[in-house]
MDTraj code that builds the backbone (N, CA, C; nanometers):
import mdtraj as md
import numpy as np

residues = "MET ALA LEU THR PRO GLU SER ARG SER PRO PHE GLU TRP ASP PRO THR GLY ILE ALA LEU VAL GLU ALA LEU ALA ARG SER SER ARG GLY PRO ARG ARG GLN GLY ILE PHE ALA LEU TRP LEU THR LEU ARG VAL ALA LEU ASP LEU CYS MET ASP PRO PRO LEU PRO GLU ARG ALA THR ARG ARG ARG ILE ALA ALA LEU GLU ARG ARG ILE SER SER LEU THR LEU PRO PRO PRO LEU ARG ARG ALA LEU ALA GLY ALA MET ASP GLU LEU LYS ASP THR ARG PRO GLU THR ALA VAL ARG VAL LEU ARG ARG LEU THR ALA PRO ALA GLY GLU THR LEU GLY GLN ALA VAL ARG ASP ALA VAL ALA GLN ALA ALA LEU THR ALA ALA ARG THR ARG LYS GLN LYS PRO THR LYS SER GLY".split()
xyz = np.array([
    [1.1633, 0.2297, 1.3420],
    [1.1944, 0.0924, 1.3373],
    [1.1804, 0.0330, 1.1907],
    [1.2757, -0.0194, 1.1250],
    [1.2820, -0.0636, 0.9943],
    [1.1889, -0.1889, 1.0096],
    [1.1234, -0.1942, 0.8831],
    [1.0385, -0.3316, 0.8569],
    [1.1339, -0.4237, 0.7933],
    [1.1464, -0.5567, 0.8712],
    [1.2244, -0.6581, 0.8276],
    [1.1477, -0.7823, 0.8303],
    [1.1855, -0.8547, 0.7408],
    [1.1193, -1.0032, 0.7408],
    [1.1139, -1.0812, 0.8614],
    [1.2119, -1.0509, 0.9427],
    [1.2512, -1.1317, 1.0814],
    [1.1372, -1.0661, 1.1744],
    [1.1312, -0.9174, 1.1810],
    [1.0525, -0.8644, 1.2762],
    [0.9109, -0.8387, 1.2602],
    [0.8756, -0.8688, 1.1292],
    [0.7418, -0.8539, 1.0854],
    [0.6676, -0.9994, 1.0841],
    [0.5527, -1.0221, 1.1609],
    [0.4860, -1.1311, 1.1207],
    [0.3291, -1.1048, 1.1062],
    [0.2517, -1.1990, 1.0396],
    [0.1321, -1.1673, 1.0061],
    [0.0422, -1.1087, 1.1288],
    [0.0735, -1.1266, 1.2586],
    [0.0065, -1.0651, 1.3541],
    [0.0653, -0.9416, 1.4018],
    [0.1560, -0.9027, 1.3516],
    [0.1925, -0.7416, 1.3919],
    [0.1518, -0.6539, 1.2541],
    [0.0559, -0.5864, 1.2889],
    [-0.0147, -0.5156, 1.1768],
    [0.0418, -0.3731, 1.1965],
    [0.0696, -0.2976, 1.1112],
    [0.0952, -0.1607, 1.1491],
    [-0.0327, -0.0671, 1.1585],
    [-0.0254, 0.0355, 1.2213],
    [-0.1670, 0.1063, 1.2671],
    [-0.2437, 0.1489, 1.1304],
    [-0.1630, 0.1716, 1.0244],
    [-0.2361, 0.2134, 0.8908],
    [-0.3294, 0.0882, 0.8557],
    [-0.2493, -0.0201, 0.8480],
    [-0.3264, -0.1493, 0.8056],
    [-0.4549, -0.1722, 0.8923],
    [-0.4410, -0.1488, 1.0230],
    [-0.5465, -0.1699, 1.1252],
    [-0.6587, -0.0636, 1.0976],
    [-0.6129, 0.0708, 1.0587],
    [-0.7314, 0.1672, 1.0303],
    [-0.7947, 0.1284, 0.9153],
    [-0.7433, 0.0750, 0.8029],
    [-0.8068, 0.0463, 0.6717],
    [-0.9053, -0.0897, 0.7189],
    [-0.8405, -0.1780, 0.7749],
    [-0.9414, -0.2824, 0.8190],
    [-1.0532, -0.2586, 0.8923],
    [-1.0270, -0.1481, 0.9913],
    [-1.1488, -0.1257, 1.0720],
    [-1.2598, -0.0403, 0.9941],
    [-1.2103, 0.0297, 0.8934],
    [-1.3021, 0.0927, 0.7761],
    [-1.3601, 0.0014, 0.6908],
    [-1.2983, -0.1153, 0.6760],
    [-1.3621, -0.2233, 0.5947],
    [-1.4724, -0.2861, 0.6779],
    [-1.4478, -0.3141, 0.8086],
    [-1.5460, -0.3757, 0.8947],
    [-1.6621, -0.2667, 0.8951],
    [-1.6713, -0.1430, 0.8978],
    [-1.7676, -0.0383, 0.9050],
    [-1.8428, -0.0251, 0.7894],
    [-1.7616, -0.0622, 0.6760],
    [-1.8386, -0.0329, 0.5547],
    [-1.9618, -0.1524, 0.4992],
    [-2.0311, -0.1021, 0.4277],
    [-2.1404, -0.2112, 0.3718],
    [-2.0905, -0.2559, 0.2314],
    [-2.1602, -0.3594, 0.1964],
    [-2.1033, -0.4164, 0.0629],
    [-2.1061, -0.3358, -0.0448],
    [-2.0124, -0.3465, -0.1397],
    [-2.0232, -0.2373, -0.2667],
    [-1.8971, -0.1899, -0.3027],
    [-1.9014, -0.1125, -0.3902],
    [-1.7745, -0.0324, -0.4378],
    [-1.6881, 0.0154, -0.3415],
    [-1.7548, 0.0866, -0.2286],
    [-1.6736, 0.1595, -0.1488],
    [-1.6120, 0.0565, -0.0411],
    [-1.6493, -0.0660, -0.0067],
    [-1.5778, -0.1794, 0.0774],
    [-1.4697, -0.2317, -0.0224],
    [-1.5110, -0.2610, -0.1292],
    [-1.4060, -0.3047, -0.2235],
    [-1.2954, -0.2388, -0.2465],
    [-1.3113, -0.0890, -0.2550],
    [-1.2021, 0.0019, -0.2840],
    [-1.1366, 0.0116, -0.1438],
    [-1.1547, 0.0023, -0.0237],
    [-1.0890, -0.0080, 0.0829],
    [-1.0070, -0.1450, 0.1064],
    [-1.0725, -0.2361, 0.0431],
    [-0.9710, -0.3701, 0.0610],
    [-0.8794, -0.3609, -0.0520],
    [-0.8841, -0.2924, -0.1866],
    [-0.7908, -0.2680, -0.2784],
    [-0.6843, -0.1773, -0.2050],
    [-0.7120, -0.0967, -0.1699],
    [-0.6208, -0.0090, -0.1024],
    [-0.5425, -0.0664, 0.0035],
    [-0.6123, -0.1445, 0.0883],
    [-0.5345, -0.2205, 0.2112],
    [-0.4410, -0.3263, 0.1364],
    [-0.4761, -0.3984, 0.0242],
    [-0.3772, -0.4853, -0.0526],
    [-0.2644, -0.4143, -0.0918],
    [-0.2928, -0.2991, -0.1656],
    [-0.1891, -0.2186, -0.2170],
    [-0.0792, -0.1485, -0.1159],
    [-0.1535, -0.1068, -0.0046],
    [-0.0796, -0.0653, 0.1042],
    [0.0177, -0.1622, 0.1517],
    [-0.0117, -0.2929, 0.1863],
    [0.0785, -0.4031, 0.2205],
    [0.1764, -0.4337, 0.1175],
    [0.1535, -0.4297, -0.0138],
    [0.2516, -0.4538, -0.0995],
    [0.3646, -0.3325, -0.1096],
    [0.3144, -0.2163, -0.1070],
    [0.3916, -0.0981, -0.1131],
    [0.4774, -0.0925, 0.0193],
    [0.4457, -0.0908, 0.1369],
    [0.5041, -0.1032, 0.2574],
    [0.6157, -0.2217, 0.2401],
    [0.5867, -0.3491, 0.2101],
    [0.6764, -0.4448, 0.2033],
    [0.7932, -0.4114, 0.1082],
    [0.7818, -0.3080, 0.0043],
    [0.8914, -0.2863, -0.0726],
    [0.9888, -0.1979, 0.0229],
    [0.9508, -0.1394, 0.1160],
    [1.0445, -0.0578, 0.2178],
    [1.1049, -0.1505, 0.3197],
    [1.0987, -0.2842, 0.3046],
    [1.1516, -0.3928, 0.4034],
    [1.3051, -0.3604, 0.3896],
    [1.3845, -0.3807, 0.4853],
    [1.5290, -0.3864, 0.5343],
    [1.5705, -0.5363, 0.5791],
    [1.6282, -0.6321, 0.5055],
    [1.6512, -0.6391, 0.3655],
    [1.5212, -0.6732, 0.2925],
    [1.5468, -0.6303, 0.1732],
    [1.4129, -0.6358, 0.0761],
    [1.3903, -0.7815, 0.0391],
    [1.2638, -0.7851, 0.0049],
    [1.2269, -0.9296, -0.0266],
    [1.2770, -0.9641, -0.1671],
    [1.3059, -1.1054, -0.2079],
    [1.3671, -1.1225, -0.3366],
    [1.2895, -1.0623, -0.4454],
    [1.3523, -1.0330, -0.5430],
    [1.3076, -0.9370, -0.6564],
    [1.1759, -1.0329, -0.7198],
    [1.2060, -1.1546, -0.7457],
    [1.1102, -1.2453, -0.8023],
    [0.9854, -1.2694, -0.7286],
    [1.0029, -1.2499, -0.5915],
    [0.9005, -1.2703, -0.5090],
    [0.7920, -1.1490, -0.5063],
    [0.8740, -1.0261, -0.5320],
    [0.8050, -0.9005, -0.5105],
    [0.7171, -0.8978, -0.6599],
    [0.8000, -0.9172, -0.7552],
    [0.7012, -0.9271, -0.9079],
    [0.5977, -1.0102, -0.9035],
    [0.6094, -1.1319, -0.8358],
    [0.4853, -1.2167, -0.8258],
    [0.3691, -1.1583, -0.7465],
    [0.4213, -1.0811, -0.6080],
    [0.3048, -1.0333, -0.5392],
    [0.2421, -0.9015, -0.6211],
    [0.3321, -0.8518, -0.6977],
    [0.2651, -0.7076, -0.7605],
    [0.1698, -0.7789, -0.8740],
    [0.2006, -0.8712, -0.9524],
    [0.1019, -0.9299, -1.0429],
    [-0.0030, -1.0013, -0.9997],
    [0.0035, -1.0526, -0.8689],
    [-0.1078, -1.1199, -0.7930],
    [-0.2060, -1.0091, -0.7694],
    [-0.1438, -0.8834, -0.7064],
    [-0.2265, -0.7880, -0.6733],
    [-0.2950, -0.7267, -0.7802],
    [-0.2370, -0.7245, -0.9005],
    [-0.2936, -0.6546, -1.0184],
    [-0.4009, -0.7386, -1.0794],
    [-0.3916, -0.8745, -1.0487],
    [-0.5046, -0.9641, -1.0973],
    [-0.6181, -0.9372, -1.0012],
    [-0.5848, -0.9600, -0.8771],
    [-0.6939, -0.9405, -0.7714],
    [-0.7742, -0.8109, -0.7735],
    [-0.7112, -0.6849, -0.7854],
    [-0.7646, -0.5745, -0.7916],
    [-0.8584, -0.5508, -0.9235],
    [-0.8184, -0.6260, -1.0319],
    [-0.8882, -0.6142, -1.1869],
    [-1.0175, -0.6614, -1.1544],
    [-1.0212, -0.7583, -1.0555],
    [-1.1656, -0.8239, -1.0524],
    [-1.2635, -0.7712, -0.9352],
    [-1.2301, -0.6419, -0.8858],
    [-1.2986, -0.5695, -0.7854],
    [-1.3967, -0.4510, -0.8459],
    [-1.5057, -0.4360, -0.8161],
    [-1.5802, -0.3156, -0.8546],
    [-1.5314, -0.1921, -0.7495],
    [-1.4752, -0.1037, -0.8268],
    [-1.4162, 0.0297, -0.7604],
    [-1.4803, 0.1588, -0.8081],
    [-1.4811, 0.2490, -0.7389],
    [-1.5096, 0.3931, -0.8010],
    [-1.4117, 0.4259, -0.8737],
    [-1.4667, 0.5030, -0.9974],
    [-1.3689, 0.5279, -1.1176],
    [-1.2560, 0.5996, -1.0710],
    [-1.2556, 0.6975, -1.0159],
    [-1.1156, 0.7719, -0.9606],
    [-1.0364, 0.6738, -0.9008],
    [-1.0774, 0.6101, -0.7952],
    [-0.9943, 0.4921, -0.7471],
    [-0.9359, 0.4029, -0.8388],
    [-1.0179, 0.3547, -0.9132],
    [-0.9602, 0.2535, -1.0225],
    [-0.8581, 0.3131, -1.1012],
    [-0.8744, 0.4467, -1.1511],
    [-0.7564, 0.4924, -1.2262],
    [-0.6402, 0.5004, -1.1518],
    [-0.6388, 0.5387, -1.0237],
    [-0.5205, 0.5839, -0.9506],
    [-0.4644, 0.4495, -0.9013],
    [-0.5473, 0.3444, -0.8994],
    [-0.4696, 0.1863, -0.8669],
    [-0.4248, 0.1484, -0.9880],
    [-0.4524, 0.1743, -1.0985],
    [-0.4076, 0.1193, -1.2387],
    [-0.2765, 0.1813, -1.2568],
    [-0.2609, 0.3223, -1.2292],
    [-0.1373, 0.3998, -1.2377],
    [-0.0321, 0.3418, -1.1091],
    [-0.0914, 0.3074, -1.0023],
    [0.0012, 0.2462, -0.8778],
    [0.0526, 0.1256, -0.9276],
    [-0.0118, 0.0312, -1.0044],
    [0.0368, -0.0869, -1.0362],
    [0.1584, -0.0827, -1.1355],
    [0.1352, 0.0118, -1.2264],
    [0.2536, 0.0434, -1.3265],
    [0.3637, 0.0941, -1.2485],
    [0.3491, 0.1726, -1.1647],
    [0.4564, 0.2294, -1.0890],
    [0.5241, 0.1269, -0.9991],
    [0.4514, 0.0365, -0.9436],
    [0.5021, -0.0500, -0.8553],
    [0.5856, -0.1566, -0.9162],
    [0.5688, -0.1690, -1.0388],
    [0.6665, -0.2643, -1.1022],
    [0.8167, -0.2217, -1.0893],
    [0.8628, -0.0935, -1.0831],
    [0.9655, -0.0476, -1.0321],
    [0.9968, -0.0734, -0.8938],
    [1.0199, -0.1772, -0.8432],
    [1.0298, -0.2214, -0.6969],
    [1.1142, -0.1571, -0.6095],
    [1.1542, -0.0336, -0.6291],
    [1.2476, 0.0411, -0.5348],
    [1.1443, 0.1115, -0.4288],
    [1.2011, 0.1150, -0.3110],
    [1.1396, 0.1735, -0.1876],
    [1.0877, 0.3280, -0.2206],
    [1.1677, 0.3926, -0.2926],
    [1.1172, 0.5526, -0.3347],
    [0.9879, 0.5346, -0.4256],
    [0.9579, 0.4235, -0.4823],
    [0.8443, 0.3962, -0.5746],
    [0.7231, 0.4074, -0.4907],
    [0.7554, 0.3120, -0.3923],
    [0.6472, 0.2899, -0.2803],
    [0.5851, 0.3880, -0.2057],
    [0.6644, 0.4812, -0.1626],
    [0.6583, 0.6113, -0.1036],
    [0.5569, 0.7198, -0.2009],
    [0.6116, 0.7210, -0.3314],
    [0.5570, 0.7957, -0.4351],
    [0.3902, 0.7495, -0.4499],
    [0.3806, 0.6052, -0.4651],
    [0.2616, 0.5305, -0.5131],
    [0.1620, 0.5826, -0.3907],
    [0.2116, 0.5611, -0.2706],
    [0.1122, 0.6046, -0.1562],
    [0.0833, 0.7086, -0.1381],
    [0.1621, 0.8150, -0.1656],
    [0.1217, 0.9746, -0.1624],
    [0.0294, 0.9959, -0.2681],
    [0.0304, 0.9273, -0.4029],
    [-0.0531, 0.9519, -0.5019],
    [-0.1709, 0.8909, -0.4650],
    [-0.1887, 0.8011, -0.4061],
    [-0.3285, 0.7345, -0.3827],
    [-0.4038, 0.8170, -0.2750],
    [-0.3317, 0.9024, -0.1896],
    [-0.3950, 0.9655, -0.0767],
    [-0.5495, 1.0560, -0.1296],
    [-0.4987, 1.1142, -0.2454],
    [-0.6076, 1.2165, -0.2765],
    [-0.7372, 1.1223, -0.3294],
    [-0.7014, 1.0424, -0.4311],
    [-0.8319, 0.9603, -0.4749],
    [-0.8934, 0.8735, -0.3578],
    [-0.8222, 0.8400, -0.2607],
    [-0.8877, 0.7698, -0.1568],
    [-0.9768, 0.8289, -0.0659],
    [-0.9238, 0.9689, -0.0462],
    [-1.0038, 1.0568, 0.0243],
    [-1.1550, 1.0997, -0.0475],
    [-1.1105, 1.1351, -0.1889],
    [-1.2290, 1.1600, -0.2785],
    [-1.3518, 1.0552, -0.2715],
    [-1.2962, 0.9366, -0.2767],
    [-1.3960, 0.8401, -0.3027],
    [-1.4371, 0.7383, -0.1691],
    [-1.3540, 0.7440, -0.0708],
    [-1.3757, 0.6555, 0.0206],
    [-1.3727, 0.7259, 0.1710],
    [-1.3510, 0.8515, 0.1912],
    [-1.3686, 0.9346, 0.3012],
    [-1.2415, 0.9672, 0.3641],
    [-1.2738, 1.0556, 0.4680],
    [-1.1446, 1.1276, 0.5356],
    [-1.0534, 1.0157, 0.6133],
    [-1.1127, 0.9390, 0.6743],
    [-1.0442, 0.8120, 0.7518],
    [-0.9732, 0.7420, 0.6723],
    [-1.0011, 0.6944, 0.5551],
    [-0.9236, 0.6152, 0.4853],
    [-0.7992, 0.6997, 0.4060],
    [-0.8391, 0.8032, 0.3941],
    [-0.7416, 0.9436, 0.3359],
    [-0.6345, 0.9359, 0.4235],
    [-0.6763, 0.9632, 0.5483],
    [-0.5823, 0.9770, 0.6579],
    [-0.4758, 0.8438, 0.6635],
    [-0.5351, 0.7178, 0.6560],
    [-0.4731, 0.6077, 0.6907],
    [-0.3636, 0.5758, 0.5639],
    [-0.4158, 0.6152, 0.4508],
    [-0.3130, 0.6061, 0.3236],
    [-0.2061, 0.7222, 0.3577],
    [-0.2480, 0.8281, 0.3790],
    [-0.1276, 0.9480, 0.4254],
    [-0.0367, 0.8826, 0.5176],
    [-0.0810, 0.8288, 0.6343],
    [-0.0051, 0.7810, 0.7297],
    [0.0847, 0.6690, 0.6752],
    [0.0578, 0.5966, 0.6001],
    [0.1205, 0.4778, 0.5292],
    [0.2343, 0.5511, 0.4632],
    [0.2223, 0.6562, 0.3678],
    [0.3173, 0.7173, 0.3058],
    [0.4067, 0.7891, 0.3778],
    [0.3794, 0.8386, 0.4897],
    [0.4730, 0.8825, 0.5793],
    [0.5596, 0.7653, 0.6700],
    [0.4974, 0.6728, 0.6986],
    [0.5565, 0.5462, 0.7418],
    [0.6508, 0.4942, 0.6509],
    [0.6274, 0.4846, 0.5211],
    [0.7107, 0.4430, 0.4290],
    [0.8205, 0.5257, 0.3924],
    [0.7931, 0.6654, 0.3861],
    [0.8994, 0.7613, 0.3920],
    [1.0120, 0.7632, 0.5013],
    [0.9578, 0.7338, 0.6184],
    [1.0551, 0.7339, 0.7284],
    [1.1324, 0.6054, 0.7303],
    [1.0687, 0.5053, 0.7123],
    [1.1576, 0.3611, 0.6921],
    [1.2560, 0.3802, 0.5986],
    [1.2260, 0.4496, 0.4769],
    [1.3328, 0.4453, 0.3745],
    [1.4298, 0.5352, 0.4116],
    [1.4067, 0.6364, 0.4926],
    [1.5115, 0.7437, 0.5388],
    [1.6079, 0.6796, 0.6574],
    [1.5618, 0.5618, 0.7172],
    [1.6196, 0.5094, 0.8076],
    [1.7249, 0.4030, 0.7654],
    [1.7155, 0.3724, 0.6497],
    [1.8060, 0.2789, 0.5806],
    [1.9450, 0.3374, 0.5555],
    [2.0401, 0.2791, 0.6110],
    [2.1793, 0.3196, 0.5832],
    [2.2055, 0.3380, 0.4450],
    [2.2647, 0.4291, 0.3666],
    [2.3094, 0.4742, 0.2505],
    [2.4221, 0.3972, 0.2176],
    [2.4477, 0.3589, 0.0963],
    [2.5567, 0.3056, 0.0691],
    [2.6452, 0.4054, -0.0114],
    [2.7523, 0.4367, 0.0828],
    [2.8721, 0.5309, 0.0257],
    [3.0006, 0.4634, 0.0693],
    [3.1146, 0.4972, -0.0189],
    [3.2292, 0.4543, -0.0477],
    [3.2996, 0.4585, 0.1106],
])
top = md.Topology()
chain = top.add_chain()
for i, resn in enumerate(residues, 1):
    res = top.add_residue(resn, chain, resSeq=i)
    for name in ("N", "CA", "C"):
        top.add_atom(name, md.element.get_by_symbol(name[0]), res)
traj = md.Trajectory(xyz[None], top)
């Protein structure tokens, strides 16, 4: 099922988002919790790049800029901070392929700094984004 603005409401969360929110609830205050929060925000923006039809370009650029500002104020483990900085640069190219690549690249730092459950959630989000992208019809003559 493709993610569409009509079919997606704030109350219909994907399983990867739920897994991150559950990990967030189990974690104590500090860099680990803020790291999970930053990943959850990034995951939401990245998955929204795969929506069909896509969000307006201007709205997408604003969301990415807001995400970058919000993440910059968080205390994150250094490997995750570096990975998220790279992800922000890549997300500025608002194509669905970029979202898949970003999520795949965040998998290792998430596992290294935040644990296996978070790594699995990010890996699942990358698979979801890749499947969503493949389900889109290609434009051919």
